[in-house]
N, C-alpha and C positions, 0 to 999 in steps of 0.2 A: 664716174669719173674721178680723177684724183689731180693734183690734191681736193680733198673735199672736209670743210668742216662740218664735223658732226655732234648733237647733243644728245645724251640720253636722257631722254624723258622722265624717267624716273628718279635720277638723281635733280636733275633741273626743279621738279616737283617739291621734292622732298628742302632743298634748299630756300625755296620759296614758302614754304609752308614752314618752316623752321624761323626763321627770320620774321615772319610775320607774327608769330606765338611771341617771340621774345618781345618786340616791340609792344606789342598788346600787354604782355605782363609787365613790361616796364612803365605803361602809360606813356608810351612815346610813338608820336605817329609815324609811319613807314613812309617816306617819298623815293621809291629806287631811283637811281640815276639811269635814264635810259641811254646816257651817252656809251654805256660799256655795251650794250646789245645792238641799240640801234633798230629794233625789229618790234614792230607796232602789236602784234602776236602776242609778243612775251611781257609788252606792257600792258597791253588789256588781259594778261593772266595776273598779273601780278595786282591790279586794281580790282579784279573779282574775288581776290585772295584776300583783299582788304587794305592795299594800300590807297591813301588817298589821292594820289595821280602819281606824275611822273617828274623826275628834275629832267631837264634838256640843259645842253651845252652850246647849241647853235640855233640860229633862229629857223633852218632848214630842217632840224629834228624836232622843234617846235610844231612846225605846219604840218607835217607829215604825221606826229601823234594827234594832234587836235584833227585830222582828217579821217585819221582811223576810228574817233569817238571818243578819246580820252579828254575829258574835260575838263581837268585839274591841272595845269602847268606850272613850272618856276624854270626858268629860264637862268642858269646860274653864274652864267659869266655876263660881266657889262657887255651890251651889244655895239657894234659898229653903228656909225651915224645914220647907213642905210637902211639897219634892220627895225629901229623903233617903230616907221610906217608900217611894216608889216606884221609888228606884234600888235601893233592898235588893230589892224585890222583882223586881227585873229580873236582878239576881244570883243569887239563889234558884234563879230559873227555867234560870240555867244559862249568862248572858251574862258573859262576863270585863268587869268593869264598873269602869273607874277613875274616880276623882273628885278633885278639888283642894279644898283648904281654904287660908285664909289667917288664922284665929282659931282659940281652943281653942274657944269655942261652937258653931262648925261641927264641929269634931272629935267631941266630945260628942254632938251631934247623930246623925253619920254613926254612930257606935258603936251608940247605942241602936237606932236605925233597923236595924242590919245585925244585931244581936244578936235582936232582936225577930224578924227574918224567918229567923235560921239561917243568914246569907249571910255571906259574906267580902268587902268592899270594899277596893280597891287605892286609897291615896290616895298625890298627888302633893303637897307643900307648892309652893304658888302664890307667885311672889316678884315683887316689882314693882320693876322698874329701870327705869322711867322713862315707862310709859305711864300711871301712876295714875289705872288703874281700879278694879283690884283686884290684892290680893297682898300680902304683908308685907314688910316692909323685910327684906334679906337677914342681918342681924344678929340678925333672929328665927327664922329658918328653922330653926335645928337646934332649939332647944327645942320648937318645934311636930311636928318631926320625932320627937323623942322622946316626944312624948305619942300620935303615932301608933303608935309602936311599941310602947307601951305596952297598947293597947286591944286586947282579947281577938278582934274581930271584923275588926281593919283591919290592913291591913298596907301596910309603909313602901314606896311604889315608887319614889320619886325626888323629882324636882322642875321646876316648871314657869316658864318665863319667857318670855312672849310681849312682842317688843317692837313693838307694833303702832304705836307713833308714828314708826315710821324706815319702815315698807313703803312709804308715798308720797311718802317726802322727797324732793324735786325735785334737791337738791343732793348728788350721788352723795358728794363727798368728804365732807360733814356725816354719809350715812347711813354710810357705811363705818367712820366713826371712831366713831360712836356705837355700833354693833354690835361693834367691837373693844373699846370700855370695859366695855360691860354683857359680851362674853364673859369679860374679863379678872377682873369681880367675880363673875361665874358659877361659872370655874374655881375661885376662893377657896374659895367655898363647896362645892364640892363635894369639895376635899380638907378642907376643915373637917368637914364630915360623916363622910366615911371617915376622920379620926383618932378619931371619937367611936366608931366600929363602925358605923355608917350609911351604907354607899357606896351612893348612888341608883343603881338598877338602869338609869334611865332620866331623861336631860335632854333634856325634850322643848320646843319652841318651833320659832321661825323662821317663816320665810314665803316666799312669793312676791317680794316687794320685796328681801329679802335671801339668797335662799337658797344663792348661791353663797359669799357672805362667812359664810355658817352655816355650811356645808361647811369652809371654809379656817381658821375657827375652832378649829374640833375641839372644841369642849364640847358642842354637843346632837349626841346618837344616835339622835334622831328629830325630823324635820321635819312641822310641822302646815299646811304650805303650801294653801292653797283654789283661789285665783282663776288658778293656771295653766292650770288645764282649761278655761276659755272665755275668759280676758282680758276687758279692758275700756278705756275711755278712760284711766282715772285711771292706770292701770299704763302703759299705752303713753306718757303725757306724762312719768311720772318717769323711763322708763327701767329697762334693766336693771341690775342691782348695780353691777358692774364696768367699765360702759362697753361693754360687748358688745352684740351685736342679741341680742333676744328669743328664746329657740331656742323660744318658744309663739306662737302665730298667734291670732287671733280665731276663734271658733268660736259664739259667741252674738250672735244678731242680734234686731232686732224689725221686726216688718214693719206697717207703717202704709198706711192708703188713703187716699188726697187725695177730700176729700168737699166741697172746695169751693175755685174757682180764678177768684174776682172781682176780684183784684188784680195789677197788673202788679207788686206787690214781693214778693208771698209767697202760695204756695198754704195751705189749710187741712188738716191731716190728723187721725184718729182718735186719735192718740196723744199726750194730754196729761197731766197729774200724775198721773193715775190708772195710767198705763202706764208711766212711769218715774219712777225715782229722780232726784232734782235736788241731795241733798245731795252731791255732788262736780262734776265739770264735765258740761256737758249731753251727750246723747247726740249722734254724729258721725253725717253723713248720708254714705252709703257708696254708694247705689246709687238710680237710679230720678230723681235730681233730678243738676241742675249741678254739677260738680266747685267745690268750697268753698264749697257752699250750708250753712245753717246751721241747725238747729232752735231754737225758742224755745216756751214755754209760751205758750198761750192760755186757759188756765185747767183743770179739772179733767179735760175729757173732749177738748181741742183741743189741738195745736200747730203751730206755724207753722213752713213751710219757707222760708227766706228765700232769694230767689234771689240769688248773689253780687254783683250790680250795686248790692245796695241794703241790704249788711248793716252797711256805715260808717253809713248813716241809722238804723237800728234801733240799733245801739252809741250813738249820738252823742242820740239824742231824750231828754233830761230827765226827760220825763213823758209819760203815755199820752195826753193830749189834746193835747199838740204832734206828738206821732208820727200819732195820728189824723189831724190836719189836713194833716199833709204825706203822709202815703200818700192823702189824697182830692184833693189838688193836684197829684201824680205821674199819678194814674188819669184825672183830669180833662184832663192836658196831651198836646196833640196831638202835641208834639215830642218826648215821649218813648214810644217803642214799647214792645207787648208783647213781654216776652224770648220768644223763639221755641224757647227748649230748655226751659222750665219746665214741670214735671208738669201733667199735664191732669187733670180732673177723672174719677175713679175708676180713675186709676193706681196703683201701689206704690210707696211710698219705703220704703227700709231703712235702718235707725239701727244703730249699735254702743252700747250701753248705757254711759253715764258711768259707772256705779257697779254692779258686778254683782249683788253680795247684796241690796241692798236692790229692786232692779229683779225679781230674781227672785220675790223675797218676794209680789209683786204678782198672780203667775199662779197657775194650776192644774196647767197641764200646758205640758210642750216638744213642738213639735213637732220630731220629728228628720228632718233630710232627709238622703237620700243624692246621691251626682252625678248619677245618672240620673234621677233626679225621686221615686223613690219616697220615701213619708213614712209615719213612726211617730211614736206618740205616748207619752210617759214623764210618770208621775203624778207632779208636785211632792208627795211624799204627806208630808214632814215640816212643811210651810207652815204656821203656825200649829196645830200640832196639838196638842188639849187632849181630854182626857177625864178625868171626875172618877171 
């Protein structure tokens, strides 16, 4: 059935092995981010290949991965007030559970929850070095680390700084300069903490878009990359961090069916806004249609595959009514032939997602394809997980 989310097994495995080897060579722990794939099968595979554990973004992800047997988890976002007790329960049940905090109230809630559960939570101070989503100013981190160190059921683990604002920066020089400036400030913080007797065991962060510079800057001893496993159009567009070719290849694709082919300009597929995330670049047409064909939303359930001869028309149309009239005129013009290389009704078209994380979150299952055509199914079991 389509639309379907398909993983090429060989490409996925290659990506996982390459990143693990790069981290091993750099002497950096790899803790892949599970929020990208939300799949415990992939998470277990990453750990089997050498990752120390997984990152999670939500309490539900942590619960799912712990239930699957992944024993070392880091929740990389400050948790809502209701989440502290649930994370403490995971720790009490045997998961090595690390969390982040960026204010005193969070630390107090984590301490109460851990004490009540008879558990130990490992805490990293979340430091904001430019993303401005969460994290304390670096000058406040030492005071927060002291609070953690004084708490009976919390263990000070180190510091986290995720430079999400740099991961897709298309100007490589700006990306590298921003990463270097952040690393310099983070290095100073590590020295400050060490001077007061709180040397961080972990300095964790980094990502796919900065991984090579994260290694070179020498501050992070743990990498939180996620998208490297599947890649997407957004990372292809911004390019690898040091100008090299990406060592990772696309492994995630969306299979869509052509459900109508009544226009010269485009065909209609069953992959619309409910099948692909459009918070980044649109998905890229990779097979099943003419080269340079473009995907365009046609609403919730449908997406157009625009023939290359007509992409300029769609790009230039100022409004839907104008575009509709121009499509009618082209269909009626005997002088404009039907493209012979356009997909036919019932055909399959393959897309590469523009932004992998939110696209994956729209599906329940990966179809995992081998090169010989054999198929497997892996549940996206951490997707929107919620239990009372």
